[in-house]
C-alpha positions as CSV (number, residue, x, y, z in Angstrom):
1,X,0.0,0.0,0.0
2,X,1.4,3.4,-1.0
3,X,0.6,6.3,1.3
4,X,0.5,9.8,-0.3
5,X,0.1,13.2,1.3
6,X,-2.6,15.3,-0.2
7,X,-3.0,19.0,0.6
8,X,-5.5,21.8,0.0
9,X,-3.3,25.0,-0.1
10,X,-6.1,27.3,-1.2
11,X,-7.4,27.1,2.4
12,X,-4.4,29.1,3.5
13,X,-0.8,28.1,2.7
14,X,2.2,29.8,1.2
15,X,4.7,28.2,-1.1
16,X,7.1,27.9,1.9
17,X,4.3,26.1,3.9
18,X,3.9,23.6,1.1
19,X,7.7,23.2,0.8
20,X,8.0,22.2,4.4
21,X,5.3,19.6,4.1
22,X,6.7,18.2,0.9
23,X,10.2,17.9,2.2
24,X,9.0,16.4,5.5
25,X,6.9,13.9,3.5
26,X,10.0,13.0,1.4
27,X,12.2,12.6,4.5
28,X,9.6,10.4,6.2
29,X,9.2,8.0,3.3
30,X,5.8,8.9,1.9
31,X,5.3,8.0,-1.7
32,X,4.1,11.4,-3.0
33,X,3.1,14.9,-2.3
34,X,0.0,16.0,-4.1
35,X,-2.0,19.2,-4.0
36,X,-5.4,20.4,-5.1
37,X,-5.8,22.9,-8.0
38,X,-8.0,25.7,-6.6
39,X,-7.9,29.5,-6.5
40,X,-10.4,30.2,-3.8
41,X,-10.8,29.1,-0.2
42,X,-13.8,27.1,0.8
43,X,-15.9,27.2,4.0
44,X,-14.9,29.6,6.7
45,X,-11.2,29.9,5.9
46,X,-9.9,33.3,5.1
47,X,-7.4,31.7,2.7
48,X,-4.6,33.9,3.7
49,X,-2.0,34.6,2.3
50,X,-3.9,33.8,-0.9
51,X,-3.9,31.0,-3.5
52,X,-0.8,29.5,-5.1
53,X,-0.9,28.1,-8.6
54,X,-0.6,24.3,-8.7
55,X,1.8,23.9,-11.5
56,X,4.0,26.9,-10.5
57,X,4.2,25.4,-7.0
58,X,5.0,21.9,-8.3
59,X,7.8,23.4,-10.5
60,X,9.4,24.9,-7.4
61,X,9.0,21.7,-5.5
62,X,10.5,19.7,-8.4
63,X,13.8,21.6,-7.8
64,X,13.6,21.4,-4.0
65,X,12.9,17.7,-3.6
66,X,14.7,14.7,-5.0
67,X,12.7,11.5,-4.8
68,X,9.1,12.1,-3.8
69,X,6.5,12.0,-6.6
70,X,4.5,15.2,-7.3
71,X,1.1,15.8,-8.7
72,X,-2.4,17.3,-8.7
73,X,-5.6,15.8,-7.4
74,X,-6.9,17.2,-9.7
75,X,-6.3,20.1,-12.1
76,X,-9.4,21.6,-13.6
77,X,-10.0,21.4,-17.4
78,X,-11.5,24.9,-17.2
79,X,-8.3,26.6,-15.9
80,X,-5.9,26.1,-18.9
81,X,-5.8,25.5,-22.6
82,X,-4.6,21.9,-23.3
83,X,-1.6,22.9,-25.4
84,X,0.0,25.2,-22.8
85,X,-1.0,22.7,-20.1
86,X,0.8,19.9,-21.9
87,X,3.9,22.1,-22.0
88,X,3.7,23.0,-18.3
89,X,3.3,19.4,-17.1
90,X,6.0,18.1,-19.4
91,X,8.4,20.8,-18.2
92,X,7.7,20.1,-14.5
93,X,8.3,16.5,-15.3
94,X,11.7,17.3,-16.8
95,X,12.5,19.6,-13.8
96,X,11.7,16.8,-11.4
97,X,13.6,14.1,-13.3
98,X,10.4,12.2,-14.1
99,X,8.4,12.4,-10.9
100,X,5.2,14.1,-12.0
101,X,1.7,12.6,-12.1
102,X,-1.1,14.4,-13.8
103,X,-4.6,14.5,-12.4
104,X,-7.3,16.2,-14.5
105,X,-11.0,16.7,-13.8
106,X,-13.9,18.8,-15.0
107,X,-13.7,21.5,-12.4
108,X,-16.8,22.2,-10.2
109,X,-16.3,25.3,-8.0
110,X,-18.1,28.0,-9.9
111,X,-17.3,30.7,-7.3
112,X,-13.5,30.5,-7.9
113,X,-14.1,30.9,-11.6
114,X,-16.2,34.1,-11.0
115,X,-13.6,35.4,-8.6
116,X,-10.7,35.2,-11.1
117,X,-12.5,35.7,-14.4
118,X,-12.4,32.1,-15.6
119,X,-15.3,30.9,-17.8
120,X,-17.4,28.2,-16.3
121,X,-19.5,26.4,-18.9
122,X,-22.5,24.4,-17.8
123,X,-21.3,21.3,-19.6
124,X,-17.8,20.4,-18.9
125,X,-17.4,16.6,-19.4
126,X,-16.8,17.0,-23.2
127,X,-14.2,19.7,-22.4
128,X,-12.4,17.3,-20.1
129,X,-12.5,14.5,-22.6
130,X,-11.1,16.7,-25.4
131,X,-8.4,18.1,-23.2
132,X,-7.3,14.5,-22.4
133,X,-7.2,13.8,-26.1
134,X,-5.1,16.8,-26.9
135,X,-2.7,16.6,-24.0
136,X,-2.0,12.9,-24.3
137,X,-1.9,13.2,-28.1
138,X,0.8,15.9,-27.8
139,X,2.9,13.8,-25.4
140,X,2.6,10.6,-27.4
141,X,3.4,12.1,-30.9
142,X,7.0,10.9,-31.8
143,X,9.7,13.6,-31.9
144,X,9.9,14.9,-35.5
145,X,6.2,14.3,-36.2
146,X,3.3,16.7,-36.0
147,X,0.0,16.6,-34.1
148,X,-3.3,18.0,-35.2
149,X,-6.8,17.8,-33.6
150,X,-10.1,19.2,-34.7
151,X,-12.8,19.0,-32.1
152,X,-15.8,20.7,-30.6
153,X,-13.8,22.8,-28.1
154,X,-10.2,22.8,-29.4
155,X,-8.4,22.9,-32.7
156,X,-4.7,22.1,-32.8
157,X,-2.9,22.5,-36.2
158,X,0.4,21.0,-37.2
159,X,1.9,21.2,-33.7
160,X,5.5,20.0,-33.2
161,X,4.2,18.5,-29.9
162,X,7.1,19.6,-27.8
163,X,8.4,19.4,-25.2
164,X,8.1,15.8,-24.1
165,X,7.9,14.6,-20.5
166,X,10.9,12.7,-19.1
167,X,8.7,9.7,-18.4
168,X,7.9,7.5,-21.4
169,X,4.3,7.4,-20.2
170,X,3.0,10.2,-18.0
171,X,0.8,8.8,-15.3
172,X,-2.7,10.2,-15.7
173,X,-5.2,10.2,-12.8
174,X,-8.9,10.4,-13.5
175,X,-11.5,10.3,-10.7
176,X,-15.1,11.0,-10.1
177,X,-18.4,9.5,-9.0
178,X,-20.3,8.9,-12.2
179,X,-21.3,5.3,-12.9
180,X,-20.7,5.3,-16.7
181,X,-19.0,8.2,-18.3
182,X,-16.1,8.6,-15.8
183,X,-15.3,4.9,-15.8
184,X,-15.2,4.9,-19.6
185,X,-12.9,7.9,-19.6
186,X,-10.6,6.2,-17.1
187,X,-10.5,3.1,-19.2
188,X,-9.5,5.1,-22.2
189,X,-6.9,7.5,-20.8
190,X,-6.0,6.8,-17.2
191,X,-3.1,5.0,-15.5
192,X,-4.9,5.5,-12.2
193,X,-8.6,5.7,-11.1
194,X,-9.1,7.7,-7.9
195,X,-12.3,8.0,-5.8
196,X,-12.1,11.0,-3.5
197,X,-13.9,11.1,-0.2
198,X,-16.5,8.4,-1.1
199,X,-18.9,6.8,1.3
200,X,-16.8,3.8,2.4
201,X,-19.7,1.5,1.4
202,X,-19.4,2.7,-2.3
203,X,-15.6,2.1,-2.8
204,X,-16.0,-1.5,-4.1
205,X,-18.8,-0.6,-6.5
206,X,-16.9,2.4,-8.0
207,X,-13.8,0.2,-8.6
208,X,-16.0,-2.5,-10.1
209,X,-17.5,0.0,-12.6
210,X,-14.1,1.0,-13.8
211,X,-13.0,-2.6,-14.1
212,X,-16.1,-3.3,-16.2
213,X,-15.4,-0.3,-18.4
214,X,-11.9,-1.6,-19.0
215,X,-13.2,-5.0,-20.0
216,X,-15.7,-3.4,-22.3
217,X,-12.9,-1.3,-23.9
218,X,-10.6,-4.4,-24.3
219,X,-8.2,-3.2,-21.6
220,X,-6.9,-5.3,-18.8
221,X,-8.5,-3.9,-15.6
222,X,-5.3,-4.7,-13.7
223,X,-3.5,-2.2,-15.9
224,X,-4.9,0.6,-13.7
225,X,-4.0,1.6,-10.2
226,X,-7.1,2.0,-7.9
227,X,-6.8,4.6,-5.2
228,X,-8.9,6.4,-2.6
229,X,-8.5,9.8,-0.9
230,X,-9.7,10.4,2.7
231,X,-9.2,13.2,5.2
232,X,-6.6,12.3,7.9
233,X,-6.9,13.0,11.6
234,X,-4.7,10.8,13.7
235,X,-3.6,11.1,17.4
236,X,-1.5,8.9,19.6
237,X,-4.3,9.0,22.1
238,X,-7.9,10.2,22.2
239,X,-7.0,13.7,23.4
240,X,-4.5,14.3,20.6
241,X,-7.0,12.9,18.0
242,X,-9.8,15.2,19.3
243,X,-7.4,18.2,19.2
244,X,-6.5,17.4,15.6
245,X,-10.1,16.9,14.5
246,X,-11.0,20.3,16.1
247,X,-8.1,22.0,14.3
248,X,-9.6,21.1,11.0
249,X,-13.2,21.8,12.0
250,X,-14.4,18.3,12.1
251,X,-16.5,16.5,14.7
252,X,-14.5,13.4,16.0
253,X,-17.4,11.0,15.4
254,X,-18.0,12.3,11.9
255,X,-14.4,12.2,10.8
256,X,-14.0,8.7,12.3
257,X,-17.0,7.6,10.2
258,X,-16.0,9.3,6.9
259,X,-12.2,9.6,7.0
260,X,-9.1,7.8,8.2
261,X,-9.2,9.0,11.8
262,X,-8.6,8.1,15.4
263,X,-5.7,6.3,16.9
264,X,-2.9,4.9,14.8
265,X,-4.4,1.4,15.0
266,X,-7.8,2.8,13.8
267,X,-6.1,4.4,10.8
268,X,-4.2,1.2,10.1
269,X,-7.4,-0.7,10.2
270,X,-9.1,1.8,7.9
271,X,-6.3,1.6,5.3
272,X,-6.3,-2.2,5.4
273,X,-10.1,-2.2,4.9
274,X,-9.8,-0.2,1.6
275,X,-6.9,-2.4,0.6
276,X,-9.3,-5.4,0.8
277,X,-11.7,-3.5,-1.5
278,X,-9.0,-3.2,-4.2
279,X,-7.1,0.0,-3.4
280,X,-3.3,-0.1,-3.6
281,X,-2.8,3.6,-3.0
282,X,-4.3,6.0,-0.4
283,X,-4.1,9.8,-0.4
284,X,-4.1,11.2,3.1
285,X,-5.7,14.6,3.0
286,X,-3.7,16.7,5.5
287,X,-5.6,20.0,6.1
288,X,-3.4,21.5,8.9
289,X,-0.1,22.1,7.1
290,X,1.5,23.6,10.2
291,X,1.3,20.2,12.1
292,X,4.3,18.3,10.9
293,X,4.1,16.1,14.0
294,X,1.0,14.6,12.4
295,X,3.2,13.4,9.5
296,X,5.8,12.1,12.0
297,X,3.1,10.1,13.9
298,X,1.7,8.5,10.7
299,X,5.2,7.7,9.4
300,X,6.2,6.0,12.6
301,X,3.0,4.3,13.8
302,X,0.8,3.8,10.7
303,X,3.0,3.3,7.6
304,X,5.1,0.3,8.9
305,X,1.8,-1.6,9.4
306,X,0.3,-1.1,5.9
307,X,3.4,-1.0,3.7
């Protein structure tokens, strides 16, 4: 089981805050540091000092880390044109020595679009599908050849399709809750299917839908990684757990039911339960980026029992 740290910097984190967490995650042996791709805080957070761009941040982290994998869960198809996005991700992959993973979704938070002047179309699934066609098409076009695409949303004409990622095949992460279209998209484009913050009773059925979509598309279902993301709140005892739950605004009973929370043994049991459902990778959503002791505890008392 791979354990990855997943952060939400739009809630209030500078680049330096993220750097501290990424470097601590690397030092402690976590598999990856991921971040969301948002421009506006949610809930009651003031979001200070303000948002940081996901791919600018990951470019910096690529040069200030050496082994941990880096990525987005997930970038929004509404934020960037696919051609420049392909260049950005390929360049960060080069800067990291081939450690980037690319998560892409439809986008959903209309308020952040309004706040920063980004169009927010009512129908976005076709936009996502076509972005994946263009981005992966640019990356897979052999050097010296040209890539063109004519679609509903984008037209690409005679592109040199450069630069290339360092990795021969850029890992592509697709997630969502839809029963048909999202699994079909994952079967077509993804190296990993992620289900984020699902009801625990639905994890198995969501994985099964993707496996069925792979079979329908003539793809081996075991060719994909299956992963989950849950909020993390772990304490060495009940008092420390309660304090950490309060720090992120969650009721202890609620976060126990819906996240990976409680004592280290409870978190171990929760991770092993999703392993039994088919997950081989877990994203631990760490909301308090100032609490590096939280990472230390999970690295010492959880990770050795699920690795």
